[in-house]
C-alpha positions as CSV (number, residue, x, y, z in Angstrom):
1,M,2.2,-9.0,5.2
2,I,-0.7,-8.5,2.7
3,A,-1.4,-4.8,3.1
4,I,-1.0,-1.7,5.2
5,V,-4.4,-0.1,5.8
6,G,-4.6,3.7,6.1
7,P,-7.1,6.1,7.7
8,D,-10.8,5.8,6.4
9,E,-10.3,2.3,4.9
10,F,-12.0,-1.0,5.6
11,F,-10.6,-4.4,6.4
12,G,-12.5,-7.7,7.1
13,E,-15.1,-7.1,4.5
14,G,-14.7,-10.7,3.3
15,C,-17.4,-11.8,5.9
16,L,-19.9,-10.0,3.6
17,T,-19.3,-12.6,1.0
18,G,-20.1,-15.6,3.5
19,Q,-16.4,-16.1,4.4
20,V,-16.8,-17.9,7.8
21,R,-13.1,-17.9,8.7
22,R,-10.7,-15.0,9.1
23,L,-8.0,-15.5,6.5
24,S,-5.9,-12.7,8.2
25,T,-5.0,-10.8,11.1
26,A,-4.6,-7.0,11.5
27,S,-2.2,-5.2,13.8
28,A,-1.9,-1.6,14.7
29,M,1.1,0.1,13.7
30,T,0.4,3.5,15.2
31,E,-2.2,4.7,17.7
32,C,-5.5,4.4,16.1
33,E,-9.2,4.1,16.5
34,I,-11.2,1.3,15.0
35,M,-14.8,1.1,14.4
36,R,-16.5,-2.4,14.4
37,I,-19.5,-2.8,12.2
38,G,-21.5,-5.8,12.5
39,K,-22.5,-7.8,9.1
40,P,-26.2,-7.0,9.8
41,A,-25.5,-3.1,10.3
42,M,-23.1,-3.1,7.3
43,L,-25.7,-4.8,5.0
44,A,-28.4,-2.4,6.1
45,A,-26.0,0.7,5.6
46,L,-25.0,-0.7,2.0
47,L,-28.9,-0.9,1.2
48,E,-30.2,2.2,2.8
49,E,-27.3,4.8,2.2
50,P,-26.3,5.2,-1.4
51,K,-23.2,7.6,-0.5
52,F,-21.7,5.0,1.9
53,S,-22.6,2.3,-0.5
54,E,-20.7,4.1,-3.3
55,M,-17.7,5.0,-1.1
56,F,-17.6,1.4,0.0
57,I,-17.9,-0.1,-3.5
58,A,-15.2,2.3,-4.4
59,H,-12.8,1.0,-1.6
60,V,-13.3,-2.6,-2.7
61,L,-12.4,-1.9,-6.2
62,A,-9.5,0.3,-5.5
63,R,-8.3,-2.8,-3.0
64,T,-8.9,-5.1,-6.0
65,I,-6.8,-3.1,-8.3
66,R,-4.1,-2.9,-5.6
67,V,-4.0,-6.6,-5.1
68,E,-3.5,-7.2,-8.8
69,A,-0.8,-4.6,-8.9
70,D,1.0,-6.2,-5.9
71,L,0.8,-9.6,-7.7
72,I,2.1,-8.2,-10.8
73,D,4.9,-6.5,-8.8
74,Q,5.7,-9.7,-7.0
75,L,5.9,-11.8,-10.1
76,F,7.7,-9.5,-12.4
77,N,9.9,-7.1,-10.4
78,S,13.2,-7.5,-8.4
79,S,13.1,-7.2,-4.6
80,E,14.7,-3.7,-5.0
81,K,12.0,-2.5,-7.1
82,R,9.5,-4.2,-4.8
83,L,11.1,-2.3,-1.8
84,A,11.1,1.0,-3.6
85,R,7.5,0.7,-4.3
86,A,6.5,-0.3,-0.9
87,L,8.4,2.8,0.6
88,L,6.6,5.1,-1.9
89,L,3.4,3.5,-1.1
90,L,4.2,4.0,2.9
91,A,4.8,7.5,2.2
92,N,1.7,8.1,0.4
93,F,3.7,9.7,-2.0
94,G,2.2,12.9,-3.7
95,N,2.9,14.8,-6.8
96,D,4.7,18.0,-5.3
97,G,8.1,16.1,-5.5
98,K,8.9,17.2,-1.8
99,P,10.2,14.6,0.5
100,Q,7.5,12.6,2.3
101,K,7.8,11.4,6.0
102,V,6.7,7.8,6.8
103,I,4.3,8.3,9.5
104,A,4.5,4.7,11.2
105,K,7.9,3.5,12.3
106,V,8.4,0.1,10.0
107,S,11.0,-2.3,10.9
108,Q,13.2,-3.8,8.2
109,E,11.6,-7.1,9.0
110,T,8.1,-5.8,8.3
111,L,9.4,-4.3,5.0
112,A,11.2,-7.6,4.2
113,E,7.5,-9.2,4.7
114,M,6.0,-6.7,2.5
115,V,8.2,-7.4,-0.4
116,G,9.0,-11.0,-0.1
117,T,12.7,-11.0,0.8
118,T,15.1,-11.1,3.7
119,R,15.7,-8.4,6.2
120,S,19.5,-8.4,5.1
121,R,18.4,-7.7,1.4
122,V,16.3,-4.8,2.7
123,S,19.2,-3.4,4.8
124,H,21.3,-3.6,1.7
125,F,18.8,-1.7,-0.5
126,M,17.9,0.9,2.2
127,N,21.7,1.7,2.6
128,K,21.9,1.9,-1.2
129,F,18.9,4.2,-1.4
130,R,20.4,6.5,1.2
131,K,23.8,6.6,-0.4
132,M,22.0,7.5,-3.8
133,G,20.0,10.3,-2.1
134,F,16.5,8.5,-2.6
135,I,15.8,8.2,1.2
136,D,16.9,9.8,4.4
137,Y,16.5,7.9,7.8
138,N,17.8,8.9,11.1
139,G,14.9,8.5,13.7
140,H,12.4,8.8,10.9
141,L,12.2,7.8,7.2
142,E,11.9,10.5,4.5
143,I,11.1,9.2,0.9
144,H,12.5,11.6,-2.0
145,S,10.8,11.7,-5.4
146,S,14.0,10.4,-6.8
147,L,13.0,7.0,-5.7
148,L,10.4,6.7,-8.2
149,N,13.4,6.3,-10.7
150,V,13.9,2.9,-9.3
151,V,10.3,1.9,-9.8
152,L,9.8,3.3,-13.2
153,H,13.0,2.2,-14.8
154,D,12.3,-1.0,-16.9
155,Q,9.1,-1.3,-15.1
156,P,6.4,-3.5,-17.1
157,H,3.7,-1.0,-17.7
158,I,-0.1,-2.1,-17.4
159,S,-2.3,-0.1,-19.6
160,G,-4.3,2.2,-17.4
161,V,-2.9,1.3,-14.1
162,N,-0.3,3.5,-12.0
163,S,2.7,1.4,-11.4
164,V,3.3,2.7,-7.8
165,T,-0.2,2.9,-6.4
166,G,-2.1,0.3,-8.4
167,K,-4.9,2.8,-8.8
168,P,-6.3,3.6,-12.3
169,D,-4.5,6.4,-14.0
170,L,-6.9,9.1,-15.0
171,K,-6.3,11.2,-18.0
172,V,-8.2,14.4,-18.6
173,D,-8.3,15.9,-22.1
């Protein structure tokens, strides 16, 4: 599994660069609506609609940064830290510190594919996270802010990049 795409996001944009074969497949995890935009219409919108073009470029840049963060995560972090980061990303974790529900039901097998480990390792870490009070799950998954400790403890820091979201850190003076 490469990514989970949320509301108002794009996928399949590789065709704009001349990619003739699909390199991946998309599957819906929840009920959703998808809009297909043909290549000619997309190119016209990018040329004729500056606000849309700006939004799309921001999406592509954010996706690139996220892929780079995912690669670094895969190379340098343990499967436990990768799972913690994946859970935080699934919960779209905010800054308010309140438990966040994961909307989509995600199986341990899917989590294992996301972090590059086995389902049994995911089960082990999920039980560990629950015992430590980082998560609750009983019919739905709830992520607590304390799970950030797993990700941030001894995490290699990439200057200017948030270690959880992979998005640029913005500082306001």
